[in-house]
C-alpha positions as MATLAB code, in Angstrom:
seq = 'MSLLEYLQKNISTNNSLDEIINVFEEMCKIPIEEDLLLNEFGVYGFTGEDLFYYDLVRQYPDGEDEYYQLRVSIMFSPDEENQYLEGTLWSDYTDENFFDYIRKSEGYHYAKNHKLKSIDIRIDQT';
ca = [
      -1.257   -7.176   18.843;
      -1.790   -8.468   15.320;
      -0.194   -6.840   12.292;
      -3.626   -5.623   11.169;
      -4.351   -4.080   14.572;
      -0.924   -2.425   14.575;
      -1.662   -0.722   11.248;
      -5.201    0.256   12.251;
      -3.931    1.767   15.511;
      -1.105    3.758   13.913;
      -2.536    4.947   10.582;
      -5.308    7.466   10.012;
      -6.344   10.086    7.470;
      -4.461   12.599    9.640;
      -1.138   11.005    8.655;
       0.956   12.163    5.717;
       1.913    9.642    3.046;
       5.445    9.476    4.459;
       4.098    8.768    7.952;
       1.873    5.986    6.573;
       4.784    4.430    4.684;
       6.979    4.672    7.801;
       4.359    2.834    9.907;
       4.016    0.166    7.205;
       7.801   -0.169    7.023;
       8.028   -0.606   10.814;
       5.335   -3.310   10.658;
       7.370   -5.091    7.978;
      10.272   -5.445   10.427;
       8.183   -8.009   12.334;
       9.457  -11.270   10.817;
       7.172  -13.428    8.689;
       8.505  -16.337    6.677;
       8.328  -15.923    2.900;
       6.734  -12.499    2.721;
       6.733  -10.210   -0.310;
       5.934   -6.518   -0.452;
       3.889   -4.870   -3.150;
       3.151   -1.270   -4.031;
       0.499   -0.705   -6.654;
      -1.301    2.375   -7.812;
      -3.844    3.401  -10.389;
      -7.441    4.470  -10.951;
      -9.888    1.645  -10.247;
     -13.619    1.368   -9.648;
     -13.584   -1.315   -6.914;
     -16.354    0.416   -4.937;
     -18.437    1.464   -7.915;
     -16.714    4.858   -7.857;
     -13.486    5.529   -9.725;
     -10.721    6.415   -7.261;
      -6.942    6.643   -7.481;
      -5.546    3.923   -5.203;
      -2.067    3.950   -3.702;
      -1.681    0.536   -2.038;
       0.941   -0.933    0.253;
       0.676   -4.723    0.566;
       2.494   -7.358    2.579;
       1.788  -10.828    1.203;
       2.589  -14.053    3.049;
       1.523  -17.731    2.901;
      -1.701  -18.769    4.641;
      -0.429  -22.345    5.133;
      -2.874  -23.788    2.597;
      -1.238  -22.900   -0.760;
      -2.770  -19.418   -0.871;
      -1.704  -16.058    0.563;
      -2.813  -13.407    2.976;
      -2.513   -9.841    1.736;
      -2.296   -7.236    4.463;
      -3.260   -4.071    2.622;
      -3.258   -0.326    3.245;
      -5.259    1.364    0.468;
      -4.927    5.135    0.328;
      -7.549    6.626   -1.939;
      -7.651    9.925   -3.822;
     -10.232   11.533   -6.063;
      -9.485   10.890   -9.717;
      -8.227   13.806  -11.788;
      -6.492   14.439  -15.091;
      -3.077   14.023  -13.478;
      -3.687   10.505  -12.102;
      -6.015    9.248  -14.838;
      -3.301    7.257  -16.646;
      -0.897    6.794  -13.745;
      -0.482    3.147  -12.781;
       2.189    0.800  -11.581;
       2.944   -2.461   -9.807;
       6.198   -2.741   -7.858;
       7.146   -6.026   -6.111;
       9.924   -6.170   -3.509;
      11.631   -9.057   -5.288;
      12.086   -6.921   -8.442;
      14.769   -4.774   -6.841;
      17.933   -5.220   -4.810;
      17.399   -1.723   -3.425;
      15.557   -1.122   -0.153;
      11.903   -1.556   -1.154;
      10.736    1.599    0.611;
      13.474    3.720   -0.959;
      12.524    2.169   -4.293;
       8.812    3.012   -4.066;
       9.566    6.586   -2.982;
      10.996    7.116   -6.476;
       7.786    6.069   -8.253;
       5.377    8.366  -10.059;
       2.552    7.071   -7.854;
       4.407    8.093   -4.711;
       5.119   11.586   -6.022;
       1.487   12.030   -7.000;
       0.131   10.727   -3.667;
       2.598   12.749   -1.615;
       1.448   15.999   -3.202;
      -2.327   15.479   -3.088;
      -4.911   15.327   -0.325;
      -6.069   11.810    0.419;
      -9.772   11.055    0.440;
      -9.846    7.933    2.627;
      -7.864    4.940    3.866;
      -8.859    1.278    4.029;
      -6.729   -1.115    6.103;
      -7.632   -4.780    5.743;
      -6.425   -8.321    5.261;
      -7.570  -10.350    2.242;
      -6.903  -13.903    1.171;
      -6.016  -14.881   -2.404;
];
């Protein structure tokens, strides 16, 4: 089973944020050479509609000087509370466990306490 299939099989809108992060963390235990983890959040209009995105990303080389980004995007309706909330947290910026680190972020606390609208699980290439 591919990493993408693993995430798609084990994550749905019925999961809590903590359950989604736990599944992503388990997937990250499968070794990949030179991977980096990223957590980013903010209000963006990628689909033509402003949404608050809480993203978990695992980035790794594609073998041709670019990268794959395996991404779980958890989307929320925008509101006054998340309007100016944004952050980018890379795993190589901390010596702390990455998942413990992101659970301290403002984006995590917002997403944990609000109902998610949808989830998109995909792999992109830079």
